[in-house]
C-alpha positions as CSV (number, residue, x, y, z in Angstrom):
1,M,28.4,21.0,-17.8
2,Q,26.0,23.2,-20.2
3,A,25.9,26.4,-17.8
4,V,29.7,26.5,-17.5
5,E,29.7,26.5,-21.8
6,L,27.0,28.7,-21.8
7,A,29.0,31.2,-19.7
8,D,32.3,30.4,-21.3
9,Y,30.2,31.5,-24.5
10,R,29.0,34.7,-23.1
11,E,32.1,35.7,-21.8
12,A,33.9,35.0,-25.3
13,V,31.2,37.2,-27.1
14,A,31.8,39.9,-24.4
15,R,35.5,40.0,-25.2
16,L,34.9,40.1,-28.4
17,Y,32.4,43.0,-28.7
18,L,34.8,44.7,-26.0
19,S,38.2,44.1,-28.5
20,D,39.7,46.7,-30.1
21,V,39.7,44.8,-33.6
22,G,38.4,46.5,-36.8
23,L,35.1,45.5,-38.1
24,A,36.7,42.6,-40.7
25,E,38.2,41.0,-37.8
26,F,35.6,40.9,-35.6
27,R,33.4,39.3,-38.1
28,A,36.2,36.7,-38.8
29,R,36.6,35.9,-35.1
30,R,32.9,35.8,-34.8
31,D,32.6,33.5,-37.6
32,A,35.2,31.3,-35.8
33,L,33.1,31.6,-32.3
34,F,30.2,30.5,-34.3
35,A,32.0,27.5,-35.9
36,G,33.9,26.0,-32.8
37,H,31.8,26.6,-29.6
38,P,30.1,24.3,-28.0
39,Q,27.2,26.7,-27.2
40,S,27.4,28.4,-30.5
41,P,23.8,29.0,-32.1
42,I,24.8,27.1,-35.1
43,P,23.5,23.6,-35.0
44,P,26.2,21.0,-33.8
45,D,25.5,19.0,-37.2
46,E,26.3,22.0,-39.1
47,R,29.3,23.5,-38.0
48,A,31.7,21.3,-39.5
49,R,30.5,22.9,-43.1
50,F,29.6,26.2,-41.5
51,G,31.6,28.7,-43.9
52,G,30.9,31.7,-42.3
53,L,28.0,34.2,-41.6
54,R,27.5,36.7,-45.0
55,Y,27.0,40.5,-44.2
56,F,26.5,43.8,-46.4
57,P,29.6,45.4,-47.1
58,P,31.0,48.1,-44.5
59,A,29.2,51.2,-44.9
60,D,30.4,54.6,-43.2
61,D,26.8,55.9,-43.6
62,A,25.6,53.2,-41.5
63,I,27.1,54.8,-38.5
64,V,25.0,57.7,-36.5
65,E,25.6,59.8,-33.5
66,V,22.1,60.4,-31.6
67,A,20.9,61.9,-28.7
68,P,17.9,59.7,-26.9
69,R,14.4,61.8,-26.6
70,E,13.2,60.7,-23.3
71,Q,9.8,58.9,-23.7
72,P,8.9,56.7,-21.0
73,G,7.2,53.3,-21.8
74,R,7.1,49.8,-21.2
75,I,6.3,46.5,-23.1
76,E,6.0,43.1,-22.4
77,I,7.4,40.5,-24.9
78,D,6.7,36.7,-24.7
79,T,9.8,34.9,-25.8
80,G,7.8,31.8,-26.5
81,G,10.5,29.7,-24.2
82,P,11.6,29.2,-20.7
83,D,12.1,33.3,-19.9
84,G,8.5,33.5,-20.7
85,V,7.2,37.1,-20.7
86,V,10.1,39.7,-20.2
87,R,9.5,43.2,-19.4
88,Y,11.0,46.4,-21.2
89,D,11.4,49.7,-20.1
90,R,11.9,52.5,-22.5
91,V,15.2,54.4,-21.9
92,G,14.6,57.0,-24.7
93,V,13.8,57.1,-28.5
94,L,16.7,57.5,-30.9
95,A,16.0,59.5,-34.2
96,T,18.2,57.8,-37.0
97,P,18.2,58.6,-40.7
98,W,16.0,55.5,-41.5
99,G,13.4,56.5,-38.7
100,E,12.8,56.4,-35.1
101,L,13.8,53.3,-32.7
102,S,13.2,52.8,-29.0
103,L,16.2,52.2,-26.6
104,W,14.9,49.6,-24.2
105,W,16.0,48.4,-20.9
106,I,15.3,44.7,-19.9
107,A,13.8,45.0,-16.5
108,A,15.2,41.5,-15.3
109,Y,18.0,41.0,-12.7
110,G,20.8,42.5,-14.2
111,G,19.3,44.4,-16.8
112,G,20.6,45.5,-20.0
113,L,20.4,47.5,-22.9
114,F,18.4,46.0,-26.1
115,V,17.8,47.5,-29.6
116,P,15.9,45.2,-31.7
117,F,14.6,46.3,-35.1
118,R,13.1,45.5,-38.4
119,D,13.8,47.5,-41.5
120,A,12.8,47.3,-45.6
121,T,15.6,44.4,-45.6
122,S,13.5,42.1,-43.2
123,G,11.9,39.1,-45.1
124,H,14.6,39.7,-48.2
125,E,18.0,40.6,-47.5
126,T,17.6,40.2,-43.7
127,Y,16.0,37.7,-41.2
128,G,12.4,38.5,-41.5
129,G,11.9,39.0,-37.6
130,G,14.4,41.6,-37.5
131,R,17.6,42.0,-36.4
132,Y,19.5,43.2,-32.9
133,L,21.9,46.4,-32.8
134,T,22.8,45.6,-29.3
135,D,21.7,43.2,-26.6
136,T,23.9,43.6,-23.5
137,V,22.5,41.0,-21.3
138,K,24.2,38.8,-24.2
139,G,27.4,40.5,-24.0
140,A,27.2,42.5,-27.1
141,Y,28.9,45.5,-25.6
142,G,30.5,48.7,-27.2
143,R,29.9,47.8,-30.9
144,G,26.3,48.5,-32.3
145,L,25.6,51.1,-29.5
146,Q,28.4,52.9,-28.1
147,L,27.7,55.4,-25.2
148,L,29.9,58.5,-25.9
149,G,29.0,60.8,-23.0
150,S,26.9,63.9,-22.3
151,G,23.4,61.9,-23.3
152,R,24.9,61.1,-26.9
153,L,24.9,57.6,-28.3
154,R,27.0,56.1,-31.6
155,L,24.8,53.5,-33.4
156,D,27.0,51.5,-35.9
157,F,24.6,49.2,-38.1
158,N,27.4,47.5,-39.6
159,Y,26.9,45.4,-36.6
160,A,23.6,44.6,-36.7
161,Y,23.1,41.0,-36.0
162,N,20.5,38.2,-36.2
163,P,18.8,36.7,-33.2
164,S,20.3,33.2,-32.5
165,C,16.9,31.9,-33.4
166,V,17.7,32.2,-36.8
167,Y,20.2,29.4,-36.8
168,D,18.6,26.7,-34.5
169,S,14.9,26.4,-33.2
170,R,16.1,25.7,-29.8
171,W,16.6,29.7,-29.2
172,A,13.6,31.7,-28.3
173,C,14.2,35.6,-29.3
174,P,12.2,38.3,-28.5
175,L,11.6,40.1,-32.2
176,A,11.1,43.7,-32.7
177,P,8.3,45.6,-31.1
178,R,6.1,47.4,-33.7
179,E,7.5,50.6,-33.0
180,N,10.8,49.5,-34.0
181,W,9.8,48.7,-37.3
182,L,11.5,51.1,-39.8
183,T,10.2,51.6,-43.4
184,A,13.6,52.3,-44.8
185,P,16.0,49.6,-45.7
186,V,19.1,49.5,-43.5
187,R,22.0,47.9,-45.7
188,A,24.3,47.0,-43.0
189,G,25.2,44.3,-40.5
190,E,24.4,40.6,-41.1
191,L,22.2,39.2,-44.0
192,T,20.1,36.3,-43.7
193,Y,21.3,32.9,-42.7
194,P,20.8,30.6,-45.4
């Protein structure tokens, strides 16, 4: 029952992201989920020797508060997989210390916030296609991007993570659009997977 396992995995991810544990415990629990869940993005034949993900050390300067600047827009990204072309509507533009990032709304049933990005570490220290700060469709709530009210957002790049396609080619992942390519390095969050 692959669909039930996938639903269970997404629920486990959401519970982890909504938990009140600190960053170190969050990372340990994420490693455990990757090592043991049947729907883990780590290929089944690699799970027995999976020793955990690699991360930059926690960084206080990787946490910023921003107010999105309204700038309507729309893009379409071909996932290369069964989802086909997915439409994203720009919620706003976020001025970060590393450059501007667009905050997207996935324009599909249920929707969700999505912040993919590339930076100067991409292809060297981190995955070349970029990382995600949040993808609420997949259950990544309240860690990388937290809604503060009054139109402000808290971005915590310590929670930046690789898309599932990094670990196994069976996954298809939308990558960061050109406008979310930062020229500065963001040395926080997940490093490249060996």
